[in-house]
PALUM-216956 format. One record per residue (C-alpha): residue number from 1; residue in one letter; x, y, z. Coordinates in Angstrom, 1 decimal. Last residue first. Example, Ala and Ser with C-alpha at 12.3 -4.5 7.8 and 13.67 -1.06 7.14 Angstrom:
<kedrens>
+-----+---+--------+--------+--------+
!   k ! r !      u !      v !      w !
+-----+---+--------+--------+--------+
!   2 ! s !   13.7 !   -1.1 !    7.1 !
!   1 ! a !   12.3 !   -4.5 !    7.8 !
+-----+---+--------+--------+--------+
</kedrens>
This chain:
<kedrens>
+-----+---+--------+--------+--------+
!   k ! r !      u !      v !      w !
+-----+---+--------+--------+--------+
! 180 ! i !  167.1 !   90.7 !   80.2 !
! 179 ! f !  168.3 !   90.7 !   83.9 !
! 178 ! a !  166.0 !   93.5 !   85.7 !
! 177 ! f !  167.6 !   96.7 !   87.5 !
! 176 ! t !  165.2 !   99.0 !   88.9 !
! 175 ! s !  165.7 !   98.5 !   92.4 !
! 174 ! i !  169.4 !   98.9 !   92.0 !
! 173 ! m !  168.8 !  102.2 !   90.6 !
! 172 ! k !  166.6 !  103.3 !   93.8 !
! 171 ! e !  169.0 !  102.6 !   96.1 !
! 170 ! v !  171.5 !  104.3 !   93.9 !
! 169 ! y !  169.7 !  107.7 !   93.8 !
! 168 ! t !  169.4 !  107.2 !   97.7 !
! 167 ! l !  172.9 !  106.5 !   97.8 !
! 166 ! f !  174.2 !  109.8 !   96.1 !
! 165 ! y !  173.6 !  111.5 !   99.8 !
! 164 ! s !  174.9 !  109.0 !  102.0 !
! 163 ! y !  177.9 !  108.3 !  100.0 !
! 162 ! s !  178.7 !  112.3 !   99.4 !
! 161 ! s !  181.1 !  112.9 !  102.4 !
! 160 ! f !  182.4 !  109.6 !  102.5 !
! 159 ! e !  183.4 !  110.2 !   98.6 !
! 158 ! a !  181.8 !  107.9 !   96.4 !
! 157 ! i !  182.1 !  104.4 !   94.9 !
! 156 ! y !  179.0 !  102.4 !   93.9 !
! 155 ! t !  180.0 !   98.7 !   92.1 !
! 154 ! v !  177.3 !   96.3 !   90.9 !
! 153 ! v !  179.1 !   93.0 !   90.0 !
! 152 ! y !  177.5 !   90.5 !   87.6 !
! 151 ! f !  178.4 !   87.0 !   86.8 !
! 150 ! h !  177.4 !   85.6 !   83.8 !
! 149 ! d !  176.5 !   81.8 !   82.9 !
! 148 ! g !  173.0 !   82.3 !   84.1 !
! 147 ! h !  172.5 !   85.2 !   86.6 !
! 146 ! a !  175.2 !   85.3 !   89.3 !
! 145 ! a !  175.0 !   88.4 !   91.7 !
! 144 ! f !  177.9 !   90.6 !   93.5 !
! 143 ! i !  176.8 !   93.6 !   95.2 !
! 142 ! q !  179.5 !   96.2 !   95.4 !
! 141 ! m !  179.6 !   99.4 !   98.1 !
! 140 ! f !  182.4 !  101.5 !   98.2 !
! 139 ! r !  183.3 !  104.4 !  100.5 !
! 138 ! v !  186.1 !  106.7 !   99.6 !
! 137 ! e !  188.3 !  108.9 !  102.4 !
! 136 ! d !  190.6 !  111.5 !  101.2 !
! 135 ! k !  193.2 !  113.2 !  103.8 !
! 134 ! q !  194.8 !  110.2 !  105.0 !
! 133 ! d !  198.2 !  111.2 !  102.9 !
! 132 ! e !  198.1 !  107.3 !  101.4 !
! 131 ! s !  194.6 !  107.7 !  100.3 !
! 130 ! t !  191.7 !  106.1 !  102.7 !
! 129 ! s !  189.8 !  103.0 !  101.9 !
! 128 ! e !  186.4 !  102.0 !  103.0 !
! 127 ! y !  184.0 !   99.1 !  102.5 !
! 126 ! v !  180.7 !   97.8 !  102.1 !
! 125 ! i !  179.2 !   94.9 !  100.8 !
! 124 ! k !  177.0 !   93.1 !   99.3 !
! 123 ! y !  175.8 !   89.2 !   98.3 !
! 122 ! a !  173.1 !   88.2 !   95.8 !
! 121 ! e !  169.9 !   86.9 !   95.3 !
! 120 ! e !  168.2 !   87.2 !   91.7 !
! 119 ! e !  165.4 !   88.4 !   90.8 !
! 118 ! g !  166.9 !   92.0 !   89.9 !
! 117 ! l !  169.6 !   92.3 !   92.4 !
! 116 ! k !  168.8 !   91.1 !   95.5 !
! 115 ! a !  171.0 !   91.3 !   98.9 !
! 114 ! s !  172.5 !   89.2 !  101.7 !
! 113 ! s !  175.0 !   91.1 !  103.7 !
! 112 ! e !  178.5 !   92.9 !  104.4 !
! 111 ! s !  179.5 !   95.6 !  106.3 !
! 110 ! v !  182.1 !   98.4 !  106.9 !
! 109 ! l !  184.8 !   96.3 !  105.9 !
! 108 ! k !  188.3 !   98.2 !  106.3 !
! 107 ! f !  191.0 !   98.6 !  103.6 !
! 106 ! n !  193.8 !  101.1 !  104.7 !
! 105 ! r !  195.0 !  101.0 !  100.8 !
! 104 ! i !  193.2 !   98.2 !   98.8 !
! 103 ! t !  195.6 !   95.5 !   97.6 !
! 102 ! s !  195.8 !   92.9 !  100.0 !
! 101 ! q !  192.2 !   93.0 !  101.6 !
! 100 ! l !  190.3 !   93.7 !   98.2 !
!  99 ! n !  192.0 !   90.5 !   97.1 !
!  98 ! e !  190.6 !   88.6 !  100.0 !
!  97 ! v !  187.2 !   90.0 !   98.9 !
!  96 ! y !  187.4 !   88.6 !   95.2 !
!  95 ! g !  188.5 !   85.5 !   96.9 !
!  94 ! t !  185.6 !   85.0 !   98.7 !
!  93 ! v !  182.9 !   86.6 !   95.6 !
!  92 ! y !  184.8 !   84.3 !   93.3 !
!  91 ! k !  184.9 !   81.3 !   95.3 !
!  90 ! n !  181.1 !   81.5 !   96.2 !
!  89 ! f !  180.2 !   81.8 !   92.6 !
!  88 ! a !  182.0 !   78.9 !   91.4 !
!  87 ! d !  180.3 !   76.9 !   94.2 !
!  86 ! e !  178.7 !   74.3 !   92.0 !
!  85 ! g !  181.7 !   74.3 !   89.6 !
!  84 ! e !  183.5 !   76.2 !   87.2 !
!  83 ! i !  185.9 !   79.1 !   87.1 !
!  82 ! d !  187.2 !   81.2 !   84.5 !
!  81 ! p !  183.9 !   83.5 !   85.0 !
!  80 ! t !  182.0 !   85.3 !   82.4 !
!  79 ! f !  181.8 !   88.6 !   82.8 !
!  78 ! r !  179.1 !   91.6 !   83.3 !
!  77 ! q !  180.0 !   94.7 !   85.0 !
!  76 ! v !  177.8 !   97.2 !   86.4 !
!  75 ! s !  178.9 !  100.6 !   87.5 !
!  74 ! f !  178.0 !  103.2 !   89.7 !
!  73 ! s !  179.9 !  106.4 !   90.3 !
!  72 ! e !  181.0 !  109.4 !   92.5 !
!  71 ! a !  182.6 !  112.5 !   90.6 !
!  70 ! y !  185.7 !  113.6 !   92.4 !
!  69 ! q !  187.4 !  116.8 !   92.3 !
!  68 ! d !  184.5 !  119.0 !   94.2 !
!  67 ! s !  186.1 !  122.3 !   94.2 !
!  66 ! y !  184.0 !  124.0 !   91.8 !
!  65 ! g !  180.6 !  122.6 !   92.9 !
!  64 ! e !  179.2 !  119.0 !   93.0 !
!  63 ! l !  180.8 !  117.4 !   90.0 !
!  62 ! p !  178.2 !  115.4 !   87.8 !
!  61 ! t !  177.6 !  111.8 !   89.0 !
!  60 ! v !  178.7 !  109.3 !   86.9 !
!  59 ! f !  177.1 !  106.3 !   85.3 !
!  58 ! a !  178.9 !  103.3 !   84.4 !
!  57 ! a !  177.9 !  100.2 !   81.9 !
!  56 ! i !  180.9 !   97.8 !   81.5 !
!  55 ! g !  181.0 !   94.2 !   79.6 !
!  54 ! e !  184.6 !   94.8 !   78.9 !
!  53 ! k !  184.0 !   95.1 !   75.1 !
!  52 ! l !  180.6 !   96.3 !   75.8 !
!  51 ! n !  182.1 !   99.7 !   77.2 !
!  50 ! t !  179.6 !  101.9 !   78.5 !
!  49 ! d !  179.1 !  105.4 !   79.1 !
!  48 ! k !  176.5 !  107.4 !   80.8 !
!  47 ! n !  176.2 !  110.8 !   82.6 !
!  46 ! w !  174.0 !  111.7 !   85.7 !
!  45 ! f !  171.3 !  114.1 !   85.4 !
!  44 ! n !  168.3 !  111.8 !   84.1 !
!  43 ! p !  169.0 !  109.9 !   87.3 !
!  42 ! y !  169.5 !  105.8 !   86.2 !
!  41 ! e !  166.7 !  103.0 !   85.3 !
!  40 ! m !  168.1 !   99.8 !   84.8 !
!  39 ! s !  167.9 !   96.9 !   82.4 !
!  38 ! f !  170.0 !   93.9 !   81.9 !
!  37 ! g !  172.0 !   91.6 !   79.6 !
!  36 ! l !  175.0 !   93.3 !   78.8 !
!  35 ! p !  174.5 !   92.9 !   75.2 !
!  34 ! t !  170.9 !   93.6 !   75.5 !
!  33 ! s !  171.5 !   96.7 !   77.2 !
!  32 ! r !  168.6 !   98.8 !   78.6 !
!  31 ! f !  169.0 !  102.0 !   80.0 !
!  30 ! l !  166.0 !  103.8 !   80.8 !
!  29 ! k !  166.3 !  107.3 !   82.7 !
!  28 ! y !  164.9 !  108.8 !   85.6 !
!  27 ! g !  163.6 !  112.4 !   86.7 !
!  26 ! e !  160.3 !  110.5 !   87.4 !
!  25 ! l !  160.7 !  107.0 !   87.7 !
!  24 ! t !  158.8 !  104.6 !   86.0 !
!  23 ! a !  161.7 !  104.9 !   83.0 !
!  22 ! k !  160.0 !  104.7 !   79.4 !
!  21 ! r !  160.3 !  101.4 !   77.1 !
!  20 ! c !  157.0 !  100.0 !   78.5 !
!  19 ! g !  155.4 !  102.9 !   77.3 !
!  18 ! c !  156.1 !  102.3 !   73.3 !
!  17 ! c !  154.8 !   99.3 !   73.5 !
!  16 ! l !  151.4 !  100.3 !   75.3 !
!  15 ! l !  151.6 !  103.3 !   73.3 !
!  14 ! l !  151.6 !  100.6 !   70.0 !
!  13 ! l !  148.9 !   98.3 !   71.5 !
!  12 ! m !  146.3 !  101.1 !   71.8 !
!  11 ! i !  146.9 !  102.1 !   68.2 !
!  10 ! l !  146.8 !   98.7 !   67.1 !
!   9 ! f !  143.3 !   98.1 !   69.3 !
!   8 ! l !  142.2 !  101.2 !   68.0 !
!   7 ! a !  142.5 !  100.1 !   63.9 !
!   6 ! i !  141.1 !   97.3 !   65.1 !
!   5 ! w !  137.8 !   98.8 !   66.3 !
!   4 ! r !  137.7 !  101.0 !   63.6 !
!   3 ! k !  137.8 !   98.2 !   61.4 !
!   2 ! k !  135.4 !   96.4 !   62.6 !
!   1 ! m !  132.9 !   99.5 !   62.5 !
+-----+---+--------+--------+--------+
</kedrens>
């Protein structure tokens, strides 16, 4: 009898552990990377690519039709900052935004706010840019967070006309983000 209970306990433990590795959102897959230090769920119809050397995980939408030439993307980059000190994160974010203003064509800051990434406080900006011929407008959302010795930059890029549609998926992805 005791062996049966032990066997039943081990089977339940095994099922419980296996269940932890599955996505909790229907229609989503679990991405987990110890080298990048995070896990997150992403839509099962999006493509995933990683570049561990560069510290990047990218998730790309399928094209929306034959005429669509731009696939929206969501990426997470982890890196060790080259600046130190108590205010290193704020200095990095301030410098990053200033650099955007001088390098992005027709840069327009739409919003900035505090956010949450995993359990960390974060900073979020939304901005737009147009192509040189003013025909294509792209909207960006970026979230910046510090965790341990690393900084994380989450970036969502979409054509203006598709931004809101895919934002629903992106918000779900962000809500499942966890540092590991």
